[in-house]
KEMARTOR-420628 format. One record per residue (C-alpha): residue number from 1; chain; z, y, x. Coordinates in pm, 1 decimal. Example, Ala and Ser with C-alpha at 12.3 -4.5 7.8 and 13.67 -1.06 7.14 Angstrom:
2
rec num: 1&chaine: A&w: 780.0&v: -450.0&u: 1230.0
rec num: 2&chaine: A&w: 714.0&v: -106.0&u: 1367.0
//
This chain:
303
rec num: 1&chaine: A&w: -807.4&v: -738.2&u: -3293.0
rec num: 2&chaine: A&w: -700.1&v: -1092.0&u: -3284.8
rec num: 3&chaine: A&w: -969.2&v: -1252.8&u: -3117.9
rec num: 4&chaine: A&w: -989.2&v: -959.1&u: -2862.2
rec num: 5&chaine: A&w: -636.4&v: -1100.2&u: -2862.5
rec num: 6&chaine: A&w: -706.7&v: -1423.3&u: -2790.6
rec num: 7&chaine: A&w: -995.9&v: -1428.8&u: -2499.3
rec num: 8&chaine: A&w: -747.4&v: -1267.3&u: -2282.0
rec num: 9&chaine: A&w: -428.8&v: -1511.7&u: -2370.8
rec num: 10&chaine: A&w: -563.2&v: -1842.5&u: -2245.8
rec num: 11&chaine: A&w: -453.4&v: -2140.4&u: -2495.5
rec num: 12&chaine: A&w: -176.4&v: -2379.8&u: -2439.9
rec num: 13&chaine: A&w: -414.8&v: -2669.2&u: -2370.5
rec num: 14&chaine: A&w: -630.4&v: -2456.5&u: -2106.0
rec num: 15&chaine: A&w: -275.6&v: -2352.6&u: -1931.0
rec num: 16&chaine: A&w: -138.3&v: -2716.5&u: -1850.4
rec num: 17&chaine: A&w: -182.8&v: -2848.2&u: -1512.8
rec num: 18&chaine: A&w: -343.1&v: -3133.4&u: -1500.2
rec num: 19&chaine: A&w: -355.3&v: -3400.5&u: -1106.1
rec num: 20&chaine: A&w: -689.1&v: -3418.8&u: -995.6
rec num: 21&chaine: A&w: -825.6&v: -3673.5&u: -762.6
rec num: 22&chaine: A&w: -775.1&v: -3374.4&u: -433.2
rec num: 23&chaine: A&w: -414.1&v: -3393.7&u: -583.4
rec num: 24&chaine: A&w: -327.8&v: -3719.9&u: -593.2
rec num: 25&chaine: A&w: -518.9&v: -3801.8&u: -204.8
rec num: 26&chaine: A&w: -295.4&v: -3524.7&u: -137.5
rec num: 27&chaine: A&w: 32.2&v: -3712.6&u: -205.0
rec num: 28&chaine: A&w: -108.8&v: -4031.9&u: -40.1
rec num: 29&chaine: A&w: -133.2&v: -3825.6&u: 268.6
rec num: 30&chaine: A&w: 223.1&v: -3686.7&u: 260.8
rec num: 31&chaine: A&w: 361.4&v: -4003.9&u: 123.1
rec num: 32&chaine: A&w: 151.0&v: -4194.5&u: 395.0
rec num: 33&chaine: A&w: 277.7&v: -3942.5&u: 646.4
rec num: 34&chaine: A&w: 607.5&v: -3908.5&u: 551.4
rec num: 35&chaine: A&w: 621.6&v: -4332.0&u: 646.9
rec num: 36&chaine: A&w: 431.3&v: -4354.6&u: 910.5
rec num: 37&chaine: A&w: 693.3&v: -4090.1&u: 1074.6
rec num: 38&chaine: A&w: 982.5&v: -4253.5&u: 925.7
rec num: 39&chaine: A&w: 873.0&v: -4607.0&u: 1118.5
rec num: 40&chaine: A&w: 802.4&v: -4385.0&u: 1457.0
rec num: 41&chaine: A&w: 1187.7&v: -4214.7&u: 1434.9
rec num: 42&chaine: A&w: 1348.5&v: -4611.9&u: 1353.5
rec num: 43&chaine: A&w: 1120.2&v: -4726.6&u: 1671.7
rec num: 44&chaine: A&w: 1085.1&v: -4506.1&u: 1924.2
rec num: 45&chaine: A&w: 1456.7&v: -4290.7&u: 1829.1
rec num: 46&chaine: A&w: 1690.4&v: -4578.8&u: 1841.8
rec num: 47&chaine: A&w: 1926.6&v: -4433.6&u: 1613.6
rec num: 48&chaine: A&w: 2213.1&v: -4606.6&u: 1419.6
rec num: 49&chaine: A&w: 2228.7&v: -4489.3&u: 1144.1
rec num: 50&chaine: A&w: 2565.8&v: -4427.9&u: 960.2
rec num: 51&chaine: A&w: 2540.1&v: -4228.7&u: 661.4
rec num: 52&chaine: A&w: 2848.4&v: -4430.0&u: 518.6
rec num: 53&chaine: A&w: 3053.7&v: -4294.5&u: 757.5
rec num: 54&chaine: A&w: 2876.5&v: -3980.2&u: 702.1
rec num: 55&chaine: A&w: 2960.3&v: -4005.2&u: 353.5
rec num: 56&chaine: A&w: 3322.2&v: -4104.7&u: 359.5
rec num: 57&chaine: A&w: 3404.4&v: -3786.8&u: 583.5
rec num: 58&chaine: A&w: 3213.1&v: -3531.7&u: 389.8
rec num: 59&chaine: A&w: 3463.9&v: -3624.6&u: 66.7
rec num: 60&chaine: A&w: 3772.8&v: -3771.5&u: 260.4
rec num: 61&chaine: A&w: 4042.9&v: -3500.9&u: 138.3
rec num: 62&chaine: A&w: 4245.5&v: -3334.1&u: 451.8
rec num: 63&chaine: A&w: 4602.8&v: -3372.5&u: 508.5
rec num: 64&chaine: A&w: 4747.9&v: -3085.8&u: 281.7
rec num: 65&chaine: A&w: 4591.5&v: -3270.3&u: -28.0
rec num: 66&chaine: A&w: 4357.7&v: -2954.1&u: -20.4
rec num: 67&chaine: A&w: 3979.1&v: -3029.8&u: -66.0
rec num: 68&chaine: A&w: 3784.0&v: -3179.6&u: 192.7
rec num: 69&chaine: A&w: 3697.6&v: -2951.7&u: 479.9
rec num: 70&chaine: A&w: 3272.4&v: -3014.2&u: 387.2
rec num: 71&chaine: A&w: 3335.6&v: -2865.8&u: -29.2
rec num: 72&chaine: A&w: 3596.2&v: -2575.0&u: 140.1
rec num: 73&chaine: A&w: 3281.2&v: -2451.3&u: 342.6
rec num: 74&chaine: A&w: 3083.0&v: -2484.2&u: 62.7
rec num: 75&chaine: A&w: 3328.6&v: -2340.0&u: -184.8
rec num: 76&chaine: A&w: 3279.4&v: -2023.6&u: 78.6
rec num: 77&chaine: A&w: 2931.3&v: -1996.0&u: 54.4
rec num: 78&chaine: A&w: 2871.0&v: -1983.7&u: -248.0
rec num: 79&chaine: A&w: 3154.7&v: -1720.3&u: -317.1
rec num: 80&chaine: A&w: 2963.0&v: -1502.9&u: -21.1
rec num: 81&chaine: A&w: 2633.0&v: -1512.6&u: -179.0
rec num: 82&chaine: A&w: 2746.6&v: -1478.9&u: -518.3
rec num: 83&chaine: A&w: 2960.8&v: -1121.6&u: -378.2
rec num: 84&chaine: A&w: 2645.1&v: -1093.4&u: -146.6
rec num: 85&chaine: A&w: 2380.0&v: -1082.5&u: -463.7
rec num: 86&chaine: A&w: 2606.3&v: -874.1&u: -693.5
rec num: 87&chaine: A&w: 2626.2&v: -573.1&u: -371.7
rec num: 88&chaine: A&w: 2270.7&v: -622.6&u: -296.2
rec num: 89&chaine: A&w: 2172.1&v: -608.4&u: -610.8
rec num: 90&chaine: A&w: 2350.3&v: -292.4&u: -683.3
rec num: 91&chaine: A&w: 2364.6&v: -138.2&u: -376.8
rec num: 92&chaine: A&w: 1948.0&v: -220.6&u: -381.7
rec num: 93&chaine: A&w: 1878.3&v: -81.9&u: -677.9
rec num: 94&chaine: A&w: 2067.2&v: 248.6&u: -643.7
rec num: 95&chaine: A&w: 1916.1&v: 309.2&u: -275.4
rec num: 96&chaine: A&w: 1547.9&v: 214.3&u: -459.6
rec num: 97&chaine: A&w: 1575.3&v: 451.9&u: -704.6
rec num: 98&chaine: A&w: 1658.3&v: 725.1&u: -467.0
rec num: 99&chaine: A&w: 1329.2&v: 617.8&u: -244.6
rec num: 100&chaine: A&w: 1168.8&v: 701.9&u: -570.6
rec num: 101&chaine: A&w: 1266.4&v: 1012.7&u: -634.0
rec num: 102&chaine: A&w: 1120.4&v: 1369.2&u: -574.2
rec num: 103&chaine: A&w: 1514.6&v: 1464.9&u: -482.9
rec num: 104&chaine: A&w: 1453.2&v: 1515.6&u: -48.7
rec num: 105&chaine: A&w: 1890.9&v: 1432.9&u: -84.0
rec num: 106&chaine: A&w: 1846.3&v: 1164.8&u: -177.4
rec num: 107&chaine: A&w: 1521.3&v: 1029.4&u: -92.5
rec num: 108&chaine: A&w: 1605.9&v: 1084.7&u: 316.5
rec num: 109&chaine: A&w: 1973.2&v: 898.7&u: 300.2
rec num: 110&chaine: A&w: 1849.6&v: 622.0&u: 184.5
rec num: 111&chaine: A&w: 1508.5&v: 604.8&u: 355.7
rec num: 112&chaine: A&w: 1698.1&v: 623.3&u: 665.5
rec num: 113&chaine: A&w: 1965.1&v: 361.6&u: 567.1
rec num: 114&chaine: A&w: 1634.0&v: 109.3&u: 471.7
rec num: 115&chaine: A&w: 1463.3&v: 149.9&u: 788.9
rec num: 116&chaine: A&w: 1740.5&v: 155.9&u: 972.2
rec num: 117&chaine: A&w: 1877.5&v: -167.5&u: 819.6
rec num: 118&chaine: A&w: 1512.5&v: -324.6&u: 834.3
rec num: 119&chaine: A&w: 1400.1&v: -303.8&u: 1183.5
rec num: 120&chaine: A&w: 1764.6&v: -425.7&u: 1289.5
rec num: 121&chaine: A&w: 1747.5&v: -810.0&u: 1380.6
rec num: 122&chaine: A&w: 1996.7&v: -984.6&u: 1129.7
rec num: 123&chaine: A&w: 2184.6&v: -1134.0&u: 1390.7
rec num: 124&chaine: A&w: 2233.3&v: -832.9&u: 1538.0
rec num: 125&chaine: A&w: 2324.3&v: -668.1&u: 1268.9
rec num: 126&chaine: A&w: 2575.8&v: -952.7&u: 1214.9
rec num: 127&chaine: A&w: 2732.1&v: -872.1&u: 1550.1
rec num: 128&chaine: A&w: 2802.6&v: -470.8&u: 1567.9
rec num: 129&chaine: A&w: 2847.1&v: -480.4&u: 1194.0
rec num: 130&chaine: A&w: 3194.9&v: -715.7&u: 1254.9
rec num: 131&chaine: A&w: 3294.3&v: -627.2&u: 1641.7
rec num: 132&chaine: A&w: 3239.8&v: -255.4&u: 1579.0
rec num: 133&chaine: A&w: 3219.3&v: -130.1&u: 1238.3
rec num: 134&chaine: A&w: 3413.1&v: -416.8&u: 1017.4
rec num: 135&chaine: A&w: 3755.9&v: -360.2&u: 1253.1
rec num: 136&chaine: A&w: 3718.6&v: 6.6&u: 1195.7
rec num: 137&chaine: A&w: 3628.4&v: 20.4&u: 855.6
rec num: 138&chaine: A&w: 3951.2&v: -228.8&u: 731.1
rec num: 139&chaine: A&w: 4229.3&v: -19.2&u: 777.5
rec num: 140&chaine: A&w: 4015.9&v: 323.1&u: 782.3
rec num: 141&chaine: A&w: 3950.2&v: 204.6&u: 423.8
rec num: 142&chaine: A&w: 4333.4&v: 163.5&u: 372.9
rec num: 143&chaine: A&w: 4256.9&v: -298.0&u: 312.6
rec num: 144&chaine: A&w: 4462.2&v: -365.1&u: 609.5
rec num: 145&chaine: A&w: 4785.3&v: -449.8&u: 468.6
rec num: 146&chaine: A&w: 4575.9&v: -655.2&u: 166.8
rec num: 147&chaine: A&w: 4350.2&v: -891.1&u: 396.3
rec num: 148&chaine: A&w: 4555.6&v: -912.0&u: 705.8
rec num: 149&chaine: A&w: 4930.7&v: -868.6&u: 608.9
rec num: 150&chaine: A&w: 4902.1&v: -1035.8&u: 310.8
rec num: 151&chaine: A&w: 5215.9&v: -1175.1&u: 224.8
rec num: 152&chaine: A&w: 5322.8&v: -1356.5&u: -131.8
rec num: 153&chaine: A&w: 5159.5&v: -1648.0&u: -364.6
rec num: 154&chaine: A&w: 4803.9&v: -1561.5&u: -559.9
rec num: 155&chaine: A&w: 4731.8&v: -1637.0&u: -874.4
rec num: 156&chaine: A&w: 4477.1&v: -1929.6&u: -951.3
rec num: 157&chaine: A&w: 4208.5&v: -1638.7&u: -1071.7
rec num: 158&chaine: A&w: 4265.0&v: -1439.6&u: -692.5
rec num: 159&chaine: A&w: 4157.1&v: -1842.0&u: -552.2
rec num: 160&chaine: A&w: 3939.2&v: -1909.3&u: -726.6
rec num: 161&chaine: A&w: 3705.2&v: -1586.3&u: -693.3
rec num: 162&chaine: A&w: 3866.9&v: -1531.6&u: -331.8
rec num: 163&chaine: A&w: 3958.6&v: -1796.8&u: -196.5
rec num: 164&chaine: A&w: 4297.1&v: -1810.6&u: 48.0
rec num: 165&chaine: A&w: 4436.0&v: -1484.5&u: 137.2
rec num: 166&chaine: A&w: 4411.1&v: -1549.7&u: 477.7
rec num: 167&chaine: A&w: 4029.1&v: -1602.5&u: 499.3
rec num: 168&chaine: A&w: 4009.1&v: -1301.7&u: 253.2
rec num: 169&chaine: A&w: 3900.4&v: -978.0&u: 604.7
rec num: 170&chaine: A&w: 3671.2&v: -1344.9&u: 706.8
rec num: 171&chaine: A&w: 3502.1&v: -1314.6&u: 338.9
rec num: 172&chaine: A&w: 3461.7&v: -988.7&u: 286.8
rec num: 173&chaine: A&w: 3303.5&v: -912.1&u: 618.8
rec num: 174&chaine: A&w: 3036.7&v: -1181.5&u: 557.6
rec num: 175&chaine: A&w: 2988.9&v: -993.8&u: 211.4
rec num: 176&chaine: A&w: 2930.8&v: -644.7&u: 362.2
rec num: 177&chaine: A&w: 2693.2&v: -851.9&u: 622.2
rec num: 178&chaine: A&w: 2466.9&v: -1051.6&u: 440.4
rec num: 179&chaine: A&w: 2465.3&v: -762.7&u: 153.7
rec num: 180&chaine: A&w: 2384.9&v: -511.2&u: 353.0
rec num: 181&chaine: A&w: 2112.2&v: -698.6&u: 515.1
rec num: 182&chaine: A&w: 1987.9&v: -786.8&u: 148.1
rec num: 183&chaine: A&w: 2012.8&v: -442.5&u: -36.9
rec num: 184&chaine: A&w: 1775.5&v: -281.8&u: 204.0
rec num: 185&chaine: A&w: 1488.4&v: -537.3&u: 119.2
rec num: 186&chaine: A&w: 1635.8&v: -477.1&u: -281.2
rec num: 187&chaine: A&w: 1552.0&v: -158.7&u: -228.9
rec num: 188&chaine: A&w: 1265.8&v: -151.5&u: -116.7
rec num: 189&chaine: A&w: 1124.6&v: -435.7&u: -416.0
rec num: 190&chaine: A&w: 1278.6&v: -167.4&u: -637.8
rec num: 191&chaine: A&w: 1125.4&v: 116.5&u: -491.9
rec num: 192&chaine: A&w: 748.8&v: -128.9&u: -513.0
rec num: 193&chaine: A&w: 842.1&v: -206.5&u: -902.7
rec num: 194&chaine: A&w: 904.8&v: 192.0&u: -958.5
rec num: 195&chaine: A&w: 595.8&v: 314.5&u: -778.3
rec num: 196&chaine: A&w: 382.2&v: 84.3&u: -983.2
rec num: 197&chaine: A&w: 448.6&v: 143.0&u: -1323.3
rec num: 198&chaine: A&w: 181.8&v: 330.7&u: -1474.7
rec num: 199&chaine: A&w: 213.3&v: 789.1&u: -1523.0
rec num: 200&chaine: A&w: 132.5&v: 719.6&u: -1848.6
rec num: 201&chaine: A&w: 422.2&v: 489.5&u: -1933.9
rec num: 202&chaine: A&w: 722.8&v: 755.1&u: -1753.9
rec num: 203&chaine: A&w: 453.7&v: 1081.6&u: -1995.6
rec num: 204&chaine: A&w: 560.4&v: 885.5&u: -2323.4
rec num: 205&chaine: A&w: 894.8&v: 824.9&u: -2245.1
rec num: 206&chaine: A&w: 922.5&v: 1238.7&u: -2176.0
rec num: 207&chaine: A&w: 758.5&v: 1337.4&u: -2494.0
rec num: 208&chaine: A&w: 1001.9&v: 1101.9&u: -2654.6
rec num: 209&chaine: A&w: 1234.9&v: 1328.8&u: -2481.5
rec num: 210&chaine: A&w: 1450.9&v: 1106.0&u: -2444.6
rec num: 211&chaine: A&w: 1745.4&v: 1118.0&u: -2188.8
rec num: 212&chaine: A&w: 1702.1&v: 980.3&u: -1821.9
rec num: 213&chaine: A&w: 1947.4&v: 744.5&u: -1906.4
rec num: 214&chaine: A&w: 1751.9&v: 601.6&u: -2261.1
rec num: 215&chaine: A&w: 1411.3&v: 623.8&u: -2054.1
rec num: 216&chaine: A&w: 1515.1&v: 363.3&u: -1725.2
rec num: 217&chaine: A&w: 1678.3&v: 169.5&u: -2001.5
rec num: 218&chaine: A&w: 1456.5&v: 121.0&u: -2238.5
rec num: 219&chaine: A&w: 1057.5&v: 188.2&u: -2092.8
rec num: 220&chaine: A&w: 1109.2&v: 137.2&u: -1761.6
rec num: 221&chaine: A&w: 1366.2&v: -101.6&u: -1643.9
rec num: 222&chaine: A&w: 1211.6&v: -387.0&u: -1874.1
rec num: 223&chaine: A&w: 854.5&v: -347.6&u: -1699.0
rec num: 224&chaine: A&w: 1015.6&v: -327.3&u: -1332.2
rec num: 225&chaine: A&w: 1241.1&v: -610.7&u: -1408.2
rec num: 226&chaine: A&w: 917.4&v: -776.9&u: -1509.0
rec num: 227&chaine: A&w: 761.6&v: -691.3&u: -1235.4
rec num: 228&chaine: A&w: 1009.0&v: -775.0&u: -958.7
rec num: 229&chaine: A&w: 1215.5&v: -1122.3&u: -1026.8
rec num: 230&chaine: A&w: 921.7&v: -1328.0&u: -822.1
rec num: 231&chaine: A&w: 1066.8&v: -1065.7&u: -488.8
rec num: 232&chaine: A&w: 1406.8&v: -1042.3&u: -646.7
rec num: 233&chaine: A&w: 1410.2&v: -1449.4&u: -631.4
rec num: 234&chaine: A&w: 1276.5&v: -1439.4&u: -282.6
rec num: 235&chaine: A&w: 1496.5&v: -1241.3&u: -142.4
rec num: 236&chaine: A&w: 1819.2&v: -1379.6&u: -347.5
rec num: 237&chaine: A&w: 1688.0&v: -1735.3&u: -200.2
rec num: 238&chaine: A&w: 1669.6&v: -1583.3&u: 174.6
rec num: 239&chaine: A&w: 2034.5&v: -1421.4&u: 141.6
rec num: 240&chaine: A&w: 2206.7&v: -1794.6&u: 76.1
rec num: 241&chaine: A&w: 2024.9&v: -1895.4&u: 394.3
rec num: 242&chaine: A&w: 2119.5&v: -1573.1&u: 553.0
rec num: 243&chaine: A&w: 2492.8&v: -1682.4&u: 521.6
rec num: 244&chaine: A&w: 2486.7&v: -1943.2&u: 783.4
rec num: 245&chaine: A&w: 2403.7&v: -1627.4&u: 1050.6
rec num: 246&chaine: A&w: 2796.7&v: -1529.5&u: 936.1
rec num: 247&chaine: A&w: 2898.1&v: -1876.5&u: 1105.4
rec num: 248&chaine: A&w: 2884.1&v: -1680.7&u: 1439.9
rec num: 249&chaine: A&w: 3162.5&v: -1449.1&u: 1354.6
rec num: 250&chaine: A&w: 3408.0&v: -1780.8&u: 1263.8
rec num: 251&chaine: A&w: 3311.8&v: -1683.4&u: 849.7
rec num: 252&chaine: A&w: 3425.3&v: -2065.7&u: 774.8
rec num: 253&chaine: A&w: 3091.9&v: -2153.1&u: 533.4
rec num: 254&chaine: A&w: 2853.0&v: -2445.6&u: 528.8
rec num: 255&chaine: A&w: 2707.1&v: -2380.7&u: 872.6
rec num: 256&chaine: A&w: 3036.5&v: -2372.6&u: 1068.4
rec num: 257&chaine: A&w: 3242.8&v: -2650.5&u: 872.9
rec num: 258&chaine: A&w: 2897.0&v: -2817.2&u: 964.0
rec num: 259&chaine: A&w: 2950.6&v: -2804.1&u: 1293.5
rec num: 260&chaine: A&w: 3301.6&v: -2874.7&u: 1339.7
rec num: 261&chaine: A&w: 3229.1&v: -3193.3&u: 1163.9
rec num: 262&chaine: A&w: 2890.6&v: -3318.5&u: 1314.1
rec num: 263&chaine: A&w: 3128.3&v: -3245.1&u: 1670.9
rec num: 264&chaine: A&w: 3410.6&v: -3370.6&u: 1603.3
rec num: 265&chaine: A&w: 3225.6&v: -3695.8&u: 1458.2
rec num: 266&chaine: A&w: 2939.8&v: -3742.7&u: 1638.2
rec num: 267&chaine: A&w: 2709.0&v: -3796.5&u: 1352.3
rec num: 268&chaine: A&w: 2458.3&v: -3542.5&u: 1447.3
rec num: 269&chaine: A&w: 2197.7&v: -3588.5&u: 1250.3
rec num: 270&chaine: A&w: 2380.0&v: -3727.1&u: 956.2
rec num: 271&chaine: A&w: 2573.6&v: -3403.2&u: 882.2
rec num: 272&chaine: A&w: 2358.6&v: -3172.1&u: 964.9
rec num: 273&chaine: A&w: 2060.2&v: -3311.4&u: 687.9
rec num: 274&chaine: A&w: 2359.1&v: -3339.6&u: 496.7
rec num: 275&chaine: A&w: 2449.9&v: -2978.4&u: 523.6
rec num: 276&chaine: A&w: 1998.6&v: -2894.0&u: 468.1
rec num: 277&chaine: A&w: 2055.7&v: -3093.6&u: 125.0
rec num: 278&chaine: A&w: 2269.2&v: -2884.4&u: 2.9
rec num: 279&chaine: A&w: 2172.9&v: -2534.9&u: 97.0
rec num: 280&chaine: A&w: 1783.1&v: -2668.0&u: -53.3
rec num: 281&chaine: A&w: 1997.7&v: -2772.7&u: -345.1
rec num: 282&chaine: A&w: 2164.4&v: -2383.2&u: -367.4
rec num: 283&chaine: A&w: 1817.3&v: -2283.5&u: -330.9
rec num: 284&chaine: A&w: 1623.7&v: -2470.9&u: -599.5
rec num: 285&chaine: A&w: 1849.8&v: -2418.9&u: -809.8
rec num: 286&chaine: A&w: 1833.2&v: -1965.8&u: -767.0
rec num: 287&chaine: A&w: 1446.0&v: -2050.9&u: -795.3
rec num: 288&chaine: A&w: 1438.8&v: -2196.2&u: -1129.6
rec num: 289&chaine: A&w: 1710.2&v: -2001.0&u: -1266.0
rec num: 290&chaine: A&w: 1467.1&v: -1741.6&u: -1141.7
rec num: 291&chaine: A&w: 1183.2&v: -1807.9&u: -1313.4
rec num: 292&chaine: A&w: 1385.7&v: -1865.1&u: -1593.2
rec num: 293&chaine: A&w: 1424.2&v: -1514.2&u: -1642.8
rec num: 294&chaine: A&w: 1080.7&v: -1416.9&u: -1553.3
rec num: 295&chaine: A&w: 960.7&v: -1623.0&u: -1835.9
rec num: 296&chaine: A&w: 1208.9&v: -1409.0&u: -2073.8
rec num: 297&chaine: A&w: 1170.8&v: -1107.8&u: -1904.5
rec num: 298&chaine: A&w: 749.5&v: -1204.1&u: -2006.8
rec num: 299&chaine: A&w: 824.7&v: -1270.6&u: -2361.0
rec num: 300&chaine: A&w: 1054.7&v: -934.4&u: -2354.4
rec num: 301&chaine: A&w: 719.5&v: -762.8&u: -2278.1
rec num: 302&chaine: A&w: 501.2&v: -913.0&u: -2514.9
rec num: 303&chaine: A&w: 719.0&v: -764.3&u: -2801.2
//
């Protein structure tokens, strides 16, 4: 049994990544190409880089002593991303289960929602949602007193989770936009993961007399999670990048703030490169986090 198992599991030495001659050659080509582009940009563009001014600008506190404007936009992007991700995962999982269900009354509305969202350009959806739905949805839910006419101070927890009360309406609109957009894709990922579970796994869970909750919790969900983690990671990273779209409806996240700083200071290239680096750092950190989650889920399945 151990011999058969060893045939399917590569040794640790075999799984280690090593650089061969082709890898080294590609790295050298990339370095040479980067150096050439830098030399051509210096000679051709003749741009006077002002990195010191750009760094000093993004770290300068506002006149009221609050955080620098750039970091307020960064924190707003994080808030929209985190809350939007929670909405997308929760709603997308429910929609994915509904799409996989054999009950037509659950499957058909879920299919309609997913097809509608996936076949509308994100920018068009943001404009439709903000101008035609959000303005009507907030009063309908009875949230206009809280979001639009909030009076009084807020505590530190509210400020940390939701930001200034004057921007709560914008924050909610941004969360709903990116959350609803991503939920349709998360739903398809979850549905695909459920469809790929072997029929024997469902029958084994039923033969044990497990309830629906126990069946999904202990048998189906661990296998689905291990299978869809890479796809969920890609969708979460896309959600962070999609937060830049809501800047077009005057939500003060990082792209909106970067636009205002670049236009007011004239440091176009410097500010936008810094904004790009910030997005890259957020997305790379999330990618590494999901990689750890994927490894842990695979270890759980191998027990």
